[in-house]
N, C-alpha and C positions, 0 to 999 in steps of 0.2 A: 800804395802803402809803403813800399820800400823806398820810393823816392822821397816821400815825406820824412821817413826816418833818417834818410841821408841828409836831407836839408836841415833838420834839427841837429843831427850830429855834426854837420859842418859849422852851424852857428855856434855850437858848444865847443868846437875844437876837438871833437871826438872822431872825425872822419877817418883818420889813419887806423884807429882801433877797430872801427866798424867794417872797413874794407878787408881787414885781416881776419875777421870772424867768418865762420862757415855760413853759407847762404841758407835761406829758409827752404821749406818744402822737401823734407827728408823722408826716406822710407826704405824698407827692405823686407823680403819675405822671411818670416820665422817658421812658418808651416806650409809646405815642407821646408826644412831648414836650408837656408842658402849658404854659400860659401863665405859670403861677406858677414852674415849674421853669426856664423859659427866661429870665424877666425879673427875678424877685425875688432877693434876697440869698441866697447859698448854692447857688443852682442853677448860675449862672455859665456857662451854655452859649451864650447869645445876648443878653446884657444890652446889647450895643452896637448892636443892630439898630435901624432907624428906629422900628418899632412899640413896642419896649421903652422907647426914649427918650421917645416920645410918651406911653406909659402912665405912666412916672415923672413926666413933666410934669403930666399930668392928675391924678395922685395927690396932687399938692401937697406931696410929700415922699417919703422912701424908703419901699420896701415893707417889710413885715414879712419874716421869713425864709421861704423858699420852702415849707417843710414845715408852716407854721402857719396855713394858711387853714382855719379851723374855726369852727363855731358850736355853742354848748352847749345842751343840753336840747331838741333839735329833736324827738326821739323819732319820726321818720318823717314829721312834718308839715312837709315841706320848703317848700311853697308859702307856708305862713303866715310862715315866718321869712326866706325868700329871695324878694324881690319880682321881678317881671318887669323886664328890663333890667339886673339885678344878679346874674345867675346865675354868671358867671365869677368874681366877687369874693365870692360867698357873702353879699353885703351887708355885708361887713367893710370899714370905712373904710380900713384900711391897704393894701387891694388894689383899691380902686375903678378904678384906671387899667386893670385888666384887662378891664373891660366895654366899652372902646372898640370901636366898630363899624369894624373895619379888616380888610382882606384880605391883610395882609402879616405877620401874626404868624408866628413860626417854625412850620413845619408838617411833617407827615409824609405821604409819598405812599403811598397804599394801593390795593388792587384789590377792587372789589365782588364779592361772592359768596365771597371768600376769608376765612380765619381770620386774625385780627389778634392778634399777640402783645402782651401788656401787661405791663410792669414797673412796679410801684407801689412806689416807694422808701419804706421805713419806717426812720425814724431811731430809732424805738423801737416794737418790734412790739406789736400788741394784736389780740384777737379782734374779729371783726365781719363785716359783709357789704358787698359791693361791688355797687352797682346801675349798669348801663350804659344810656345813652340816646344816640340819634343824631338829628341834625336831619333833618326831612323833606325829601324831594326838592323842589327849588325854593327852598330856603333862601337868603335874601339876606344875605351877610356884611356888607352895608352898613348893616344895622340891628342894634341891640343884641339879644342873645339873650333870648327869653322862653320861659315854659314851653309856650305853644302852638306853638313852633317844633320841639319835640321829638316824635318818634314814640313809638310804644310802647316799653316796656322791652325792650332787646335781651337782656339776661341778668342774673342775680343770683347771685353767687358767694359762698358763705359760707366763712370761714376758709381761703383758698387757701394753698398752701405758701410758706414764706418761705425763699428761697435767695439767697445773696450780697447780703443787705441789702435785698431787694425781694420783694414778693409777685408770684408769677408766674402769669399767667392767659392765657386765650385766648378771644377772642370772635369769632363769625362775623359778617361785615358783610353787609348786604343787597346783592343784585346789581343794584338799580335805581338806585343813587346815581351821580351824575355831578357834577363840579366840586367846589367847596369846601364843607366841612361842618365841624361840631363834635361831637366825642365828649364827652359830659358824664358825668362819673363822680361818684357819691355814695358816700362810704365812711362808713357808720354803725357806729361801734365799739360793741361790747357790754360791754367792760370799762371804759369811760369814758362820760362823758356827751356827748362831742364827735361831730360830724358834719363830714366834710371834703368840700369841693367843688372840682371842677377842670374846666377847659376845655382840650381838645387839639384843635388845628386839623388837619384832614385834608384832603388833596387826592386825589380818586379819579382814577386813571389812566384815560385815554381807552380805550374799548373797541375791540379789534381786530376788524375785519370778516372773518369766516371765508369767506363765500360770495363767489364772483367777481361783479363787476358785470354788469348785464344787457348783452348784446351782446358780451361777451368771448368770443372763440373758445376752445373747449376745446383745451388743448395736446395735440399729437399724442403717442400712446403711444410710449414707448421700447421698443426691442428689435424682433425680427423677427416679423411676424404669423404665426399658426398656419398659414394657407394657404400662405404663402411657404416655411415650414419643410418642409411636406409635398412640395411640387413646385415648386421655384423655376424661374422662366421663364429660358430661355437667353438670355444677352445677345448681341445682334447686334454683330458687330465693325464697326468704323468705320475709315475710312482714317486717322483722326487717331490711333488707338491700336492696340496689339497685339491679336491675337485672344485672347478670354478663354479661360482653362483650363476644361476640362469638369468638371462637378460629378460627385458619386458616382452620380447618378440618370440621367445621360445618357451615351451611348456616346462614348468619346474618339475624336477625329478620327484618320484614318489618318496614320501617321508620314510626315513628309516626308523624312526622312534615310534613305539606303540601309542595308542590314544591315551589321553589323560585318565588316570584311575587304574589302569591295567598294571598289574604287578610285573615287575621286571626282575629277572633272576640274572644276576651278574655272572660272568663266566668265572668258573672255578669255585663258586659258592654251592655246597652240597647240602645245606641244611634242609631245604624244602624237598629235595629229591629223596633224602633219608626218611623224612616224615611220610612221604607217599608210600614207600615200601613198607613201612610198619603198619600203615592202615590196611593195605591189601592182606598182609600176613594175618592180622587180627580178624579180618572178615572170614578168611579161610578156616581159622580155628573155631570160630563161633558156628560157622555153617557145619563143620564137621561134627561138632558136638550135638547139634540138633538132629543131624542124620543118624548118629549112633544111638541117641535117645529114642528116636522113632523106631529103629530096628528092634531095639531091646523091648520096647513096649509092645510092639507087634508079636514078638516071640512069646512073651509071657501071656498075652491075651489068647494066643493060639493054644497053648497048653491047658489053660483053664477050660476052654470049650471042649477039648478032647477027653476030659475026665468024666 
């Protein structure tokens, strides 16, 4: 395809302009954000950060476009073409500022042991394989990245799906990483002679401690214990509070109130007490009158008989 375009351009007298134009088959990771996508032209996500400004100053000029960090004819021999200390730039002069040893490049927070979603933006799709590497535990971001800083290959994914202008992939991260690291992605295209390199800065979230510290008291269990549910202890009444109600498993106390219909004499009410005293006194007077009448009648009857 490119040869045909070149032939047409040559026939039209446009070959000098075509040769100066950037090559096809471009791309760079945008999730997790790569240094080239964050700082280079066209990425536009964090170009004003201190690290990106320092990278441009170290570059001695503007970056190339964010999707054009590529090396031709590598054919899998990465270490031969990309020397230590120049992994983030791929050894390409237009991106050498990305090799700065700094811990403030735009980064992505991740969790060890979890799957990491990757979106590799493709401005022009091409077939190929993606190789993923991660710096070893103990990596020092204050030093330039070298091949010896990378652990074994995390994954290699061939021809992932292209959706919404990006290759969509997922890579499981090791569970033992802490602190700041670099995810190094190598995209070796099979439909062109180019290989692309990128550095994505990651910050692993601090691990949460699940176990309680030594000496911490175990929290009391909520709810009513089984023994208490079987036979709850009777609460003892105190002078400060009312007598507790009986449970279903203990006899209810005798009722203190009299049966319905029985008169109740409130404490301090003397009305019925006074009435009772009057009745007794009246009975004594009447009885005494009958007794006196009987004695008098008997006395008079005795005198008539003696005459």
